[in-house]
C-alpha positions in Angstrom: -26.0 -5.7 9.3 -23.1 -5.7 7.6 -19.7 -7.9 8.5 -17.3 -5.7 9.3 -13.9 -6.4 7.0 -13.3 -8.3 3.6 -9.7 -8.5 2.3 -9.7 -9.6 -1.2 -6.6 -9.8 -3.6 -5.6 -11.1 -7.2 -2.4 -13.0 -6.6 0.1 -14.6 -9.1 3.4 -15.7 -7.5 2.1 -15.9 -3.7 3.5 -12.4 -2.4 0.1 -10.2 -2.4 -1.9 -13.4 -1.1 0.5 -13.8 2.1 -0.1 -10.0 2.5 -3.8 -10.1 2.6 -3.9 -13.2 4.9 -1.7 -11.3 7.1 -4.1 -8.1 7.1 -7.3 -9.9 7.0 -5.5 -12.0 10.4 -4.5 -8.8 12.2 -7.9 -7.4 12.1 -10.3 -10.4 12.2 -11.7 -9.9 8.8 -12.2 -12.5 5.8 -10.2 -12.7 3.3 -10.8 -13.8 -0.1 -9.8 -13.8 -3.8 -11.4 -11.4 -5.9 -12.5 -14.1 -8.6 -14.7 -15.6 -6.0 -16.2 -12.9 -5.1 -19.9 -11.9 -6.6 -21.5 -8.5 -5.9 -23.8 -10.0 -3.3 -20.4 -11.0 -1.6 -19.1 -7.7 -1.3 -22.3 -5.8 -0.6 -22.0 -7.9 2.6 -19.0 -5.6 3.6 -18.4 -2.5 5.2 -14.7 -2.5 5.0 -13.2 -3.9 1.7 -9.6 -3.9 1.4 -8.1 -5.1 -1.7 -4.9 -6.0 -3.3 -3.0 -6.6 -6.2 0.6 -6.4 -7.8 2.1 -3.9 -9.9 2.6 -5.2 -13.2 3.5 -3.5 -16.4 2.7 -0.5 -14.9 -1.1 -1.5 -13.6 -2.0 -3.0 -10.2 -3.8 -6.4 -11.4 -7.3 -6.5 -10.9 -7.9 -3.1 -9.8 -10.1 -1.5 -12.4 -12.4 -4.8 -11.6 -12.1 -4.6 -7.7 -12.9 -0.6 -8.3 -15.9 -1.3 -10.2 -17.4 -4.1 -7.9 -16.5 -1.8 -4.7 -18.6 1.2 -6.7 -21.4 -1.0 -7.7 -22.1 -2.5 -3.9 -22.2 1.1 -2.4 -18.9 -0.3 -0.1 -19.0 2.6 2.2 -14.8 2.0 2.8 -12.8 0.9 0.0 -8.8 0.6 0.7 -6.2 -0.2 -1.3 -2.6 -2.3 -1.4 -0.4 -2.5 -4.1 2.8 -5.4 -3.8 6.0 -5.0 -6.3 9.8 -5.1 -6.8 10.5 -1.6 -6.0 12.2 -0.9 -2.7 10.0 0.8 -0.1 12.4 4.0 0.1 11.8 4.7 -3.6 9.1 7.2 -3.0 9.2 9.1 -6.3 8.6 5.5 -8.4 5.6 4.8 -6.4 4.2 8.0 -6.0 4.2 7.6 -9.9 2.9 4.3 -10.1 -0.1 5.0 -8.0 -1.0 8.0 -9.9 -0.9 5.7 -13.5 -3.9 3.9 -11.5 -5.7 5.7 -9.3 -7.2 9.7 -10.6 -6.0 12.6 -8.4 -9.8 12.1 -7.0 -9.5 8.6 -6.2 -6.1 9.0 -4.5 -7.7 11.4 -2.2 -10.6 9.3 -1.3 -8.9 5.9 -1.2 -6.3 5.0 0.9 -4.3 3.2 -0.3 -0.2 1.2 0.6 2.4 -0.1 -1.2 4.1 -3.0 0.3 7.5 -4.8 -1.0 7.6 -8.4 -2.0 9.7 -10.5 -4.2 10.5 -12.4 -6.9 8.9 -16.5 -7.3 10.4 -17.0 -11.1 8.9 -20.8 -11.0 5.4 -19.1 -9.7 5.7 -16.4 -12.8 3.6 -17.3 -15.5 4.9 -18.0 -19.3 4.6 -14.5 -20.2 6.3 -13.1 -17.4 9.2 -15.9 -17.9 10.0 -14.5 -21.0 10.1 -11.0 -20.2 12.4 -12.3 -17.3 14.9 -14.1 -19.7 15.0 -11.1 -21.7 15.5 -8.6 -19.5 18.4 -10.8 -17.6 19.8 -11.1 -21.0 20.2 -8.0 -21.7 21.7 -7.1 -18.4 24.7 -9.5 -19.0 25.6 -7.7 -21.7 26.6 -4.9 -19.4 29.8 -4.5 -17.9 30.2 -5.5 -14.3 31.2 -2.5 -13.0 28.8 0.2 -13.7 29.6 3.8 -13.4 27.6 3.3 -10.4 29.9 0.7 -8.9 32.9 3.0 -10.4 31.6 5.6 -8.1 31.5 3.4 -5.0 35.1 2.2 -5.3 36.5 5.4 -6.1 35.0 6.7 -2.7 36.0 4.0 -0.8 39.2 4.1 -1.8 39.3 7.8 -0.8 38.2 7.0 2.7 40.7 4.4 2.9 43.1 6.5 1.8 42.4 9.1 4.2 42.5 6.7 7.0 46.2 5.9 6.2 46.1 3.0 3.8 47.8 2.1 0.3 45.1 1.6 -2.4 44.9 0.6 -5.8 41.8 0.0 -8.1 40.7 -2.3 -10.6 38.0 -3.6 -12.5 37.7 -7.9 -12.5 38.8 -8.1 -16.3 42.3 -6.1 -15.1 43.4 -8.4 -12.2 43.6 -11.9 -11.6 43.0 -13.6 -8.4 46.4 -14.5 -6.9 47.2 -10.9 -7.5 44.4 -9.8 -5.3 44.7 -12.3 -2.6 48.4 -10.5 -2.2 46.1 -7.7 -0.6 45.5 -7.5 3.1 41.9 -5.9 2.9 40.0 -6.3 0.0 36.8 -4.3 -1.4 35.0 -6.4 -3.8 31.8 -4.6 -5.9 29.1 -5.9 -8.3 25.5 -4.5 -8.8 22.9 -6.2 -8.8 21.6 -8.1 -12.3 19.0 -10.5 -13.4 17.0 -11.9 -10.9 19.4 -10.2 -7.8 22.2 -12.1 -8.3 25.9 -11.6 -9.0 27.1 -10.6 -12.8 27.1 -14.0 -14.6 29.6 -13.7 -17.6 32.8 -11.8 -15.3 32.2 -11.0 -12.1 30.7 -14.8 -10.8 33.4 -16.4 -12.5 36.1 -14.5 -10.7 34.4 -14.3 -7.7 34.1 -18.2 -7.8 37.7 -19.1 -8.1 38.3 -16.3 -4.9 35.8 -17.6 -2.5 37.2 -20.4 -1.4 40.8 -18.7 -0.6 39.0 -16.1 1.6 39.0 -17.4 4.9 40.6 -15.3 7.5 40.6 -12.1 5.2 38.5 -8.7 5.5 36.3 -8.6 2.7 34.1 -4.7 2.2 31.3 -6.2 0.0 29.4 -3.4 -2.3 27.2 -2.7 -5.4 24.0 -0.6 -6.3 20.1 -1.9 -7.5 17.7 -0.8 -9.8 14.9 -3.0 -8.3 14.6 -6.2 -5.7 14.9 -5.4 -2.3 19.1 -6.7 -1.9 18.6 -10.4 -2.2 21.9 -10.4 -4.2 24.1 -8.9 -1.1 22.0 -11.2 1.3 23.4 -14.4 -0.7 27.0 -12.6 -0.9 27.5 -12.3 2.3 26.2 -15.9 3.3 28.8 -17.4 0.5 31.5 -15.0 2.4 30.4 -16.4 5.7 30.6 -19.9 4.1 34.2 -19.1 2.8 35.6 -18.1 6.1 35.8 -14.8 5.8 34.8 -11.6 7.8 32.7 -9.2 6.0 33.8 -5.5 7.0 31.2 -3.6 8.9 29.3 -7.2 9.2 27.2 -6.4 6.1 27.6 -5.5 2.4 26.8 -1.5 1.4 23.4 -1.4 -1.2 22.9 1.7 -2.5 19.9 2.6 -5.0 21.0 3.6 -8.4 23.0 6.4 -8.9 25.1 7.1 -5.3 24.4 10.7 -4.3 26.3 12.4 -1.4 25.0 10.7 1.3 25.4 7.2 -0.1 28.9 8.3 -1.5 29.8 9.3 2.8 28.8 5.5 3.6 31.4 4.7 0.8 33.8 6.7 2.6 33.3 5.5 6.0 33.3 2.2 4.8 36.7 2.4 3.3 37.7 3.9 6.6 36.7 1.1 8.3 38.5 -1.3 6.0 41.5 0.4 6.2 41.3 0.2 10.0 40.7 -3.6 10.1 
């Protein structure tokens, strides 16, 4: 008689393993790394759930897991994948699955996506080198991207419509002392590299500013292309330690280029800041 459920996985930095363990605990199943399984091991189970990370467009270990499940004639095979793409980016996730499952497989195999994270210290050397190269490329970008420019202008519009006088600057156009002359501030920076503030201009600027923000009401905003917003949570914590108040209780983050709904949120943030 077959055992009920096996959750197996290939994990590099630990996120996929953690999800696999949670699933196994919730379902009362076994949990084992794919590398430890033989054909006979997998054949003992009626349901097999495999998990791997999205890496360079592929789900790590999926081809091996599919082949092993087919050879064992597993009655029910399911797949989950983890990655840095936000769960809300459904089009990107669908495209990633389409690159890993044929249309027939996608219809037959239930598949799920879970957001992972970044553990730089656990990455293989090749991934670390790729991350360093990517981070260096991003550091060459200006701290105010077109996305942040659009967000800044929308926030300014919302504040002006609420009766406030508003000036908009990039950090290379204004000094810390001049910034502190304003009653309310809105600070914008995109997520860069391993989810950090832009390092060449904005981070030095904010480092000088944060020790003087006690009692200030500050709106934080920015865009991101991957990850889950950790750069903003870290920024909010720095604001809290500095004694400042984050407008609306949290920073406003938008995924890549803001759409009209995102710009509406920016305008609302500006109005709230003006009234604070």
